C-alpha positions as CSV (number, residue, x, y, z in Angstrom):
1,M,17.9,-27.1,-39.6
2,R,16.4,-29.7,-41.9
3,S,18.1,-31.1,-45.0
4,V,16.5,-30.8,-48.6
5,Q,18.4,-32.5,-51.5
6,G,21.7,-32.1,-49.6
7,R,21.0,-28.5,-48.6
8,H,20.4,-27.2,-45.1
9,V,17.4,-25.1,-44.8
10,P,16.6,-23.3,-41.6
11,A,13.7,-24.6,-39.8
12,K,10.5,-22.4,-39.6
13,P,9.6,-20.9,-36.3
14,A,6.8,-22.7,-34.5
15,P,3.4,-21.1,-35.3
16,G,2.2,-18.5,-32.5
17,R,5.9,-18.0,-31.3
18,K,6.1,-14.4,-32.6
19,P,2.8,-13.4,-31.1
20,L,3.9,-14.9,-27.8
21,V,7.2,-13.0,-27.9
22,K,5.2,-9.7,-28.5
23,R,3.0,-10.4,-25.8
24,R,5.8,-11.0,-23.3
25,F,7.5,-7.8,-24.5
26,S,4.3,-5.8,-23.9
27,T,3.8,-7.5,-20.6
28,Y,7.5,-6.5,-19.5
29,A,7.2,-3.0,-20.9
30,L,4.0,-2.5,-18.9
31,L,5.4,-3.8,-15.7
32,S,8.6,-1.7,-16.3
33,A,6.6,1.4,-16.6
34,G,4.4,0.5,-13.5
35,L,7.7,0.0,-11.6
36,V,9.0,3.4,-12.6
37,V,5.6,5.0,-11.5
38,V,5.9,3.3,-8.3
39,V,9.6,3.9,-7.6
40,L,10.1,7.3,-8.8
41,P,8.4,9.1,-6.1
42,F,10.4,7.5,-3.4
43,V,13.8,8.0,-5.6
44,W,12.8,11.8,-5.8
45,T,12.1,12.1,-2.1
46,L,15.4,10.4,-1.3
47,L,17.4,12.6,-3.7
48,T,15.4,15.8,-2.3
49,S,16.5,15.1,1.1
50,F,20.2,15.8,0.2
51,K,19.3,19.2,-1.3
52,P,19.7,22.5,0.5
53,E,16.2,24.5,1.1
54,T,16.8,27.0,-1.6
55,E,17.4,24.2,-4.1
56,I,14.1,22.2,-2.8
57,R,12.1,25.4,-3.6
58,R,13.5,26.1,-7.1
59,T,10.9,26.0,-9.9
60,P,11.1,23.9,-11.9
61,P,12.8,21.5,-9.7
62,D,15.8,19.3,-10.5
63,L,15.9,15.6,-10.0
64,L,19.5,15.4,-9.0
65,P,20.8,17.7,-6.2
66,V,23.2,20.3,-7.6
67,Q,24.8,20.7,-4.2
68,W,24.7,17.6,-2.1
69,T,24.3,18.2,1.6
70,L,23.6,16.3,4.9
71,A,22.3,19.4,6.4
72,N,18.7,18.4,6.6
73,Y,19.4,15.2,8.5
74,G,21.9,17.1,10.8
75,E,19.2,19.5,11.6
76,L,16.7,17.1,12.0
77,L,18.8,15.3,14.7
78,E,19.7,18.7,16.5
79,K,16.2,20.1,16.6
80,M,14.0,17.1,17.2
81,N,14.5,14.4,19.7
82,I,14.7,11.8,16.9
83,T,16.2,8.9,19.1
84,Q,13.2,9.2,21.6
85,V,10.5,9.3,19.1
86,F,12.1,6.4,17.0
87,V,12.2,4.3,20.1
88,N,8.5,5.2,20.9
89,S,7.6,4.2,17.4
90,A,9.7,0.9,17.5
91,V,8.1,0.1,20.9
92,V,4.4,0.7,19.6
93,A,5.0,-1.1,16.4
94,L,6.8,-4.2,17.7
95,A,4.2,-4.5,20.6
96,T,1.4,-4.2,18.1
97,V,3.1,-6.8,15.7
98,A,3.6,-9.3,18.7
99,G,-0.3,-9.0,19.8
100,N,-1.5,-9.5,16.3
101,L,0.8,-12.6,15.4
102,L,-0.3,-14.2,18.8
103,F,-4.0,-13.3,19.2
104,C,-5.0,-13.1,15.5
105,S,-3.5,-16.6,15.1
106,M,-5.4,-17.9,18.0
107,V,-8.7,-16.6,16.8
108,G,-8.0,-17.7,13.2
109,Y,-7.3,-21.1,14.5
110,A,-10.6,-21.3,16.4
111,F,-12.6,-20.1,13.3
112,A,-10.5,-22.6,11.0
113,K,-10.3,-25.7,13.1
114,L,-12.6,-25.7,16.0
115,S,-16.4,-26.2,16.2
116,F,-18.6,-24.1,18.5
117,R,-22.1,-22.3,18.5
118,G,-22.4,-19.1,16.7
119,K,-19.0,-19.5,14.9
120,N,-20.4,-18.3,11.4
121,V,-22.2,-15.3,13.0
122,L,-19.0,-14.3,14.8
123,F,-16.8,-14.6,11.7
124,A,-19.4,-12.6,9.9
125,L,-19.2,-9.8,12.4
126,V,-15.4,-9.8,11.9
127,L,-15.7,-9.5,8.2
128,T,-18.3,-6.7,8.7
129,Q,-15.9,-4.8,10.9
130,M,-13.4,-4.8,8.1
131,A,-15.7,-2.7,6.1
132,L,-16.0,-0.1,8.8
133,P,-13.9,3.1,8.6
134,A,-11.2,3.5,11.3
135,I,-12.9,6.8,12.3
136,V,-16.2,5.3,13.1
137,V,-14.7,3.2,16.1
138,M,-12.2,5.7,17.0
139,I,-14.5,7.8,19.5
140,P,-15.8,4.7,21.4
141,Q,-12.2,3.3,21.6
142,F,-11.1,6.8,23.0
143,V,-13.7,6.9,25.6
144,L,-13.0,3.3,26.7
145,I,-9.2,4.2,26.9
146,A,-10.1,7.4,28.9
147,K,-12.3,5.5,31.2
148,L,-9.3,2.9,31.9
149,G,-7.0,5.8,32.6
150,L,-4.7,5.0,29.9
151,V,-4.5,8.3,27.9
152,N,-0.9,9.5,27.3
153,T,0.3,5.9,27.7
154,F,2.0,3.5,25.6
155,L,-0.5,0.9,26.5
156,G,-3.3,3.2,25.5
157,I,-1.7,3.5,22.1
158,I,-1.0,-0.1,21.6
159,L,-4.2,-1.7,23.1
160,P,-6.8,-0.9,20.3
161,G,-4.4,-2.4,17.6
162,L,-3.5,-5.6,19.3
163,V,-6.1,-7.6,17.4
164,T,-7.2,-6.6,13.8
165,P,-10.1,-8.1,11.7
166,L,-7.6,-8.2,8.8
167,G,-5.4,-10.3,10.8
168,I,-8.1,-12.7,12.0
169,F,-9.2,-13.1,8.3
170,L,-5.8,-13.6,6.9
171,M,-4.7,-16.2,9.5
172,R,-8.2,-18.1,9.4
173,Q,-7.7,-18.4,5.5
174,F,-4.3,-19.7,5.8
175,I,-4.8,-22.1,8.8
176,A,-7.9,-23.5,6.9
177,D,-5.7,-25.0,4.3
178,I,-3.6,-27.0,7.0
179,P,-4.7,-30.8,6.7
180,D,-7.3,-31.8,9.4
181,E,-5.5,-35.2,9.5
182,L,-2.5,-33.5,11.3
183,I,-4.6,-32.0,14.1
184,H,-6.8,-35.2,14.4
185,A,-3.4,-37.2,14.8
186,A,-2.2,-35.0,17.5
187,R,-5.5,-35.2,19.5
188,V,-5.5,-38.9,19.2
189,D,-1.9,-38.7,20.7
190,G,-3.5,-36.8,23.7
191,A,-2.2,-33.3,22.8
192,R,-4.4,-30.4,23.9
193,E,-5.5,-27.4,21.8
194,F,-2.7,-25.1,23.0
195,R,0.0,-27.7,22.3
196,I,-1.4,-28.4,19.0
197,F,-1.5,-24.5,18.2
198,F,2.0,-23.8,19.3
199,R,3.7,-27.1,18.2
200,I,2.0,-27.8,14.9
201,V,0.0,-24.9,13.6
202,M,2.1,-21.9,14.2
203,P,5.3,-23.5,12.5
204,L,3.3,-24.2,9.5
205,C,2.0,-20.7,9.5
206,R,5.3,-18.8,8.9
207,P,4.5,-17.2,5.5
208,A,1.2,-15.9,6.9
209,L,2.9,-14.8,10.0
210,A,5.6,-12.7,7.8
211,T,2.9,-11.3,6.0
212,L,0.6,-10.2,8.9
213,G,3.8,-9.0,10.8
214,L,4.8,-6.7,7.9
215,I,1.3,-5.3,7.1
216,T,0.7,-4.6,10.9
217,F,4.2,-3.0,11.2
218,L,3.7,-0.8,8.3
219,G,0.3,0.3,9.6
220,S,1.4,0.9,13.0
221,W,4.7,2.6,12.0
222,N,2.9,5.0,9.9
223,N,-0.2,5.5,12.0
224,F,-0.7,9.3,12.8
225,L,-4.4,9.9,14.0
226,W,-4.6,7.6,16.9
227,P,-1.3,8.2,18.5
228,A,-1.8,11.9,17.8
229,V,-5.2,11.7,19.9
230,V,-3.8,9.5,22.7
231,A,-0.3,10.9,23.3
232,Q,-0.2,14.1,24.9
233,S,3.3,14.8,25.7
234,E,6.5,14.7,23.9
235,D,7.9,11.5,25.5
236,K,5.0,9.7,24.0
237,Y,5.2,11.0,20.3
238,T,5.7,8.5,17.6
239,L,7.6,9.6,14.5
240,P,4.7,10.7,12.3
241,V,3.2,12.9,15.3
242,A,6.4,14.2,16.2
243,L,7.1,15.4,12.7
244,A,3.8,16.8,12.2
245,I,4.2,19.0,15.4
246,F,7.7,19.8,14.8
247,N,6.7,21.2,11.4
248,G,3.9,23.3,13.1
249,Y,6.4,24.8,15.5
250,Q,9.2,25.4,12.9
251,G,7.2,26.5,9.9
252,T,7.1,24.7,6.7
253,Q,10.7,23.5,6.1
254,Y,10.6,21.1,3.3
255,G,14.1,19.8,3.7
256,L,13.6,18.6,7.2
257,L,10.2,17.1,6.5
258,I,11.6,15.1,3.5
259,A,14.6,13.9,5.6
260,G,12.1,13.0,8.2
261,A,10.0,11.2,5.9
262,V,12.9,9.1,4.6
263,V,13.7,8.2,8.2
264,V,10.2,7.0,8.4
265,V,10.2,4.9,5.4
266,L,13.6,3.2,5.6
267,P,12.8,0.8,8.5
268,V,9.7,-0.6,6.7
269,L,11.7,-0.7,3.3
270,V,14.5,-2.9,5.1
271,L,12.0,-5.1,6.6
272,F,10.2,-5.8,3.5
273,V,13.4,-6.6,1.6
274,F,14.2,-9.3,4.3
275,L,10.5,-10.7,4.3
276,Q,9.5,-10.4,0.8
277,R,9.7,-13.9,0.0
278,F,7.4,-14.9,2.8
279,F,5.1,-11.9,2.3
280,I,4.5,-13.0,-1.3
281,Q,4.1,-16.6,-0.4
282,G,1.6,-15.6,2.2
283,I,-0.4,-13.4,0.0
284,A,-0.7,-16.1,-2.6
285,S,-1.7,-18.7,0.0
286,T,-4.5,-16.9,1.8
287,G,-6.5,-15.7,-1.3
288,L,-5.6,-12.1,-1.0
289,K,-4.9,-11.5,-4.7
């Protein structure tokens, strides 16, 4: 407000303020539309899992269940050994995550902070491997696993995923931003590389470790092709493999498949909710934008 000859006149809005508000509104509207596009399939899947089979096959489909039921989840627990395959998936995923957190961090630390002959060439090979489709290396990996006698074992499923090029790249990018003075000071005090790595580097890498752990867990938990090739008995099946084989035996029962898909997705969703702050910070700190 400003005073003109004893009268109060409203102040004029700052130039450029209205276009700024419009731009913000457009940005929020665009982001909201993107959020709906991303979330709607999961919401539809979750709601469909509570529908009976006849209602799922209805055309056109209804978004909300007319008759709510837990029969799909009950039948899934009854017909498939869901506890066993859930534990199998958890063992494979957690072991893969642990291996990546340890070994990818070690390799990333070596590429970022150590000097040795051929470092740039080796790192270029790691980047090249990131561009290779997984199917290209699957046959050599299976031949190696078969020669080691690890077919139809958990170790055979876990071993090829213990170190990944993406994990090495992510950890190398994050560790490279750690000040060299911290490491030099520790070396002056007589600390060796393993102590520097575990006592100084790893505590500073929590955002990157959370990001790598979530990415690795998601990839291992949802992996279908490699466990389907290596696992050859029901006691070694993971969730995606067991659901696919169960669908083949029982025919196409959409209610059971959708309920199984919800069971597969929920652990990852819960994990992301707890680690989203570290995940976003880790992505922002490693240049993966």
